C-alpha positions in Angstrom: 39.6 160.5 -108.2 39.4 157.6 -110.6 43.0 157.6 -111.3 43.8 157.7 -107.6 41.5 154.7 -107.1 43.2 152.9 -109.9 46.6 153.5 -108.3 45.7 152.7 -104.7 42.9 150.0 -105.2 44.9 147.6 -103.1 44.4 149.9 -100.1 40.9 151.4 -100.9 39.1 148.1 -101.5 40.3 146.3 -98.3 39.6 149.6 -96.4 36.1 149.6 -97.8 35.6 145.9 -96.9 36.7 146.5 -93.3 34.5 149.5 -92.8 31.4 147.8 -94.1 32.3 144.7 -92.0 32.3 146.8 -88.9 29.1 148.6 -89.9 27.4 145.4 -90.5 28.4 143.7 -87.3 27.5 146.7 -85.3 23.8 146.7 -86.4 21.1 144.6 -84.8 18.1 144.6 -82.6 20.5 144.5 -79.6 22.9 147.5 -79.3 26.4 146.5 -78.7 29.0 149.2 -78.3 31.9 149.3 -80.8 34.4 149.1 -77.9 32.6 145.9 -76.8 32.7 144.5 -80.2 36.5 145.1 -80.5 36.9 143.4 -77.1 35.1 140.4 -78.5 37.2 140.3 -81.7 40.5 140.3 -79.7 39.4 137.5 -77.4 38.5 139.6 -74.3 35.3 139.3 -72.3 32.7 142.0 -72.8 30.8 143.8 -70.0 27.7 141.7 -70.9 28.4 137.9 -71.6 25.2 137.8 -73.7 26.8 140.2 -76.3 29.6 137.7 -76.9 27.0 135.0 -77.9 25.0 137.4 -80.0 28.2 138.6 -81.8 29.9 135.4 -82.4 27.0 133.2 -83.2 24.8 135.6 -85.2 26.5 138.8 -86.4 30.0 137.5 -87.1 28.6 134.4 -88.9 26.4 136.6 -91.0 29.2 139.0 -91.9 31.6 136.2 -92.8 28.9 134.5 -95.0 28.3 137.9 -96.8 32.1 138.1 -97.6 32.4 134.6 -98.8 29.2 134.5 -100.7 29.7 137.9 -102.4 33.3 137.2 -103.2 32.5 133.8 -104.8 29.5 135.0 -106.9 31.7 138.0 -108.1 34.5 135.8 -109.2 32.2 133.4 -110.9 30.6 136.3 -112.8 34.0 137.6 -113.8 35.0 134.3 -115.3 31.7 133.9 -117.1 31.9 137.4 -118.6 35.5 136.6 -119.7 34.8 133.1 -121.1 31.7 134.1 -123.2 33.2 137.6 -123.8 29.6 138.9 -122.8 29.1 141.7 -120.2 25.7 140.3 -119.4 26.9 136.8 -118.5 26.7 135.9 -114.8 27.6 132.8 -112.7 24.1 131.5 -113.2 24.2 131.4 -117.0 25.1 127.6 -116.9 21.8 126.7 -115.2 23.5 125.8 -111.8 21.2 128.0 -109.8 18.3 126.7 -111.6 19.3 123.1 -111.0 19.6 123.9 -107.2 16.2 125.5 -107.3 14.7 122.6 -109.0 16.2 120.1 -106.5 15.1 122.2 -103.5 11.5 122.6 -105.1 11.3 118.7 -105.5 12.5 118.3 -102.0 10.0 120.7 -100.4 6.9 120.7 -102.7 6.8 117.3 -104.6 4.2 115.1 -102.7 4.1 117.4 -99.7 7.4 116.4 -98.1 8.2 119.9 -96.9 7.6 118.9 -93.2 10.0 116.1 -93.6 12.9 117.8 -95.4 12.7 121.4 -94.0 16.0 121.5 -92.1 18.8 123.8 -93.4 21.1 120.7 -93.8 18.5 118.9 -96.0 18.0 122.0 -98.1 21.7 122.6 -98.5 22.2 118.9 -99.5 19.4 119.0 -102.0 20.7 122.2 -103.5 24.2 120.7 -103.7 22.9 117.7 -105.5 20.9 119.8 -108.0 23.9 122.0 -108.7 26.2 118.9 -109.0 23.8 117.2 -111.5 23.6 120.4 -113.5 27.4 120.7 -113.4 27.9 117.1 -114.7 25.3 117.9 -117.5 27.1 121.1 -118.5 30.6 119.5 -118.4 29.3 116.7 -120.8 27.8 119.3 -123.2 30.9 121.6 -123.1 33.0 118.5 -123.9 31.0 117.9 -127.1 30.4 121.5 -128.0 33.3 123.7 -128.5 31.4 126.9 -129.3 31.0 129.2 -126.3 28.0 131.0 -127.6 26.1 127.7 -128.3 27.1 126.6 -124.7 25.7 129.8 -123.4 22.4 129.4 -125.2 22.1 125.8 -124.0 22.7 127.0 -120.4 19.9 129.5 -120.7 17.6 126.8 -122.1 18.4 124.5 -119.3 17.5 127.2 -116.9 14.2 127.9 -118.7 13.4 124.2 -118.5 14.0 123.9 -114.9 12.1 127.1 -114.1 9.1 125.7 -116.0 9.2 122.5 -113.9 9.5 124.6 -110.7 6.5 126.7 -111.8 4.5 123.4 -112.2 5.5 122.2 -108.8 4.5 125.6 -107.2 1.1 125.4 -108.9 0.2 122.0 -107.4 2.0 122.4 -104.0 0.5 123.1 -100.6 0.4 126.7 -99.4 2.9 126.0 -96.5 5.3 124.2 -98.7 5.0 127.0 -101.3 5.8 129.6 -98.6 8.8 127.8 -97.4 10.2 127.4 -100.8 9.6 131.1 -101.6 11.5 132.1 -98.4 14.4 130.0 -99.5 14.3 131.6 -103.0 14.6 135.0 -101.5 18.2 134.2 -100.4 19.6 134.5 -96.8 23.0 135.0 -95.1 21.7 134.9 -91.6 21.1 131.1 -90.7 24.5 129.5 -91.2 26.5 127.8 -88.3 30.2 127.8 -88.1 30.3 124.3 -89.4 28.2 125.3 -92.5 30.5 128.3 -92.9 33.6 126.1 -92.9 32.0 124.0 -95.8 31.2 127.2 -97.6 34.7 128.6 -97.1 36.3 125.3 -98.2 34.3 125.3 -101.5 35.0 129.0 -102.2 38.7 128.3 -101.6 38.8 125.4 -104.0 37.0 127.6 -106.7 39.4 130.4 -106.0 42.4 128.2 -106.4 41.1 126.9 -109.8 40.5 130.4 -110.9 44.0 131.5 -110.0 45.3 128.5 -112.0 43.2 129.9 -115.1 44.6 133.5 -114.9 46.7 133.1 -118.1 43.8 131.4 -120.1 41.5 134.2 -118.9 43.8 137.0 -119.9 44.4 135.4 -123.3 40.7 134.6 -123.9 39.9 138.3 -124.0 41.7 138.6 -127.3 39.6 135.7 -128.9 39.9 132.0 -129.2 42.1 132.0 -132.3 44.7 134.1 -130.4 44.5 131.9 -127.5 45.1 128.9 -129.6 48.1 130.5 -131.3 49.5 131.2 -127.8 49.4 127.5 -127.1 46.5 127.6 -124.6 44.7 124.2 -124.5 41.2 125.7 -125.0 39.1 122.7 -124.2 41.0 122.0 -120.9 41.0 125.6 -120.0 37.3 126.0 -120.6 36.5 123.0 -118.5 38.6 124.3 -115.7 36.9 127.7 -115.8 33.5 126.2 -115.9 34.4 123.9 -113.1 35.7 126.7 -110.9 32.6 128.9 -111.5 30.3 125.8 -110.9 32.0 125.1 -107.5 31.7 128.9 -106.5 28.1 129.2 -107.6 27.0 125.8 -106.3 28.4 126.1 -102.8 26.9 129.6 -102.4 23.5 128.6 -103.7 23.4 125.5 -101.5 23.9 127.6 -98.3 22.5 131.0 -99.2 20.0 130.3 -101.9 19.9 131.8 -105.4 21.4 135.3 -104.7 20.9 137.5 -107.8 22.8 140.3 -109.5 26.0 140.2 -107.5 28.0 138.1 -110.0 26.6 140.1 -112.9 27.1 143.6 -111.5 30.3 143.4 -109.4 32.8 142.9 -112.2 31.6 146.1 -113.8 31.7 148.1 -110.6 35.2 146.8 -110.1 36.2 148.0 -113.6 34.9 151.5 -112.7 37.7 151.6 -110.1 40.4 149.6 -111.7 40.7 150.0 -115.5 42.6 146.9 -116.3 41.9 143.5 -117.9 44.6 141.7 -116.1 42.9 138.9 -114.1 45.8 138.7 -111.7 44.5 142.1 -110.4 40.8 141.7 -111.2 40.3 138.3 -109.3 41.2 139.7 -105.8 39.6 143.0 -106.6 36.2 141.6 -107.6 36.2 139.2 -104.6 36.8 142.2 -102.3 34.2 144.3 -104.1 31.8 141.4 -104.0 32.2 141.0 -100.3 31.6 144.7 -99.8 28.5 144.7 -102.0 27.0 141.8 -100.0 27.8 143.5 -96.6 26.3 146.7 -98.0 23.2 145.0 -99.1 22.8 143.0 -95.9 23.2 146.2 -93.9 20.6 148.1 -96.0 18.1 145.1 -95.6 18.0 145.6 -91.8 15.5 148.5 -91.4 16.8 151.1 -89.0 15.0 150.9 -85.6 13.1 147.7 -86.5 13.5 144.0 -86.1 12.2 143.4 -89.6 14.7 142.2 -92.3 14.2 142.5 -96.0 15.1 139.6 -98.3 18.7 139.9 -99.5 17.7 139.3 -103.1 15.5 142.4 -103.0 18.4 144.6 -102.0 20.9 143.0 -104.4 18.4 143.5 -107.3 17.9 147.1 -106.3 21.8 147.7 -106.3 22.7 145.4 -109.2 19.9 146.2 -111.8 20.8 149.9 -112.3 24.4 148.7 -113.0 23.2 146.3 -115.6 21.1 149.0 -117.3 24.1 151.2 -117.3 26.2 148.5 -119.0 23.5 148.1 -121.7 23.3 151.9 -122.3 27.0 152.5 -122.2 28.1 149.5 -124.3 27.8 150.2 -128.0 29.3 147.0 -129.2 27.9 144.5 -126.9 28.1 140.8 -128.1 24.8 139.0 -128.2 
């Protein structure tokens, strides 16, 4: 089965993505027949005009957001695991998600400003500023420190500092502001408009193009920095490009969807279960399709059958992703620390 999957991954992964897409858009508090869904997708009018509004403005936006966010986080995780040669590195190891969380926490909880800055645009803008500030800081540090392990440790320490500040803000904030921040921290893929999706898609596209430009350095990096240097790879420039691409992918998703956990960490390993290769020319599109599929699956599971109640997306991604991380730790006998 595994060998067949390796041979026909370019058929199986897109097929899985399409199936999960249709399953996801078919579920909701309002039952829309599949035939009517297909009519709307091809531009025809459904039997009930309300179904078109529900599908286009809610279900389709949610599904597209899942695919973009899942693909971006998975690609960011793949690049970080390759760059640091660490199977437990994720897209948030550089502290970008922590920077976004800190900016949103300040926006909502500092001085009780939650009522003034509670719109989705304000939150997205604040998260973007936080990610951008952290990105500039990481780029400055990476320009001065050439050791990847040291950069990884610094990123984790930055995340610890920002988490500490957020905890202090939570302790002194008002109850309603704290609740609003906690809701944001759970992650969400349901509230984006088509304009916001366009911005999200633009950011993901830019990050993807940077990643494609780094395919050769990523492939060579797996063999070590000395080998990459002997192959004529400009290590510092390649590392800055990889970090920049991952920062854009992580930052734009965090800005619009909140800090979604475990997708970037688990999906590269799930992809390698199907495709036994280290060639990033294959891995990049594969992990993006797997990431999109995982987000669609998690969002589908988060919608309790027969109920209007929706679980936080982060709770489901943790339930799916954490066992994968445990499996990696148990299976790997030569994990780099």
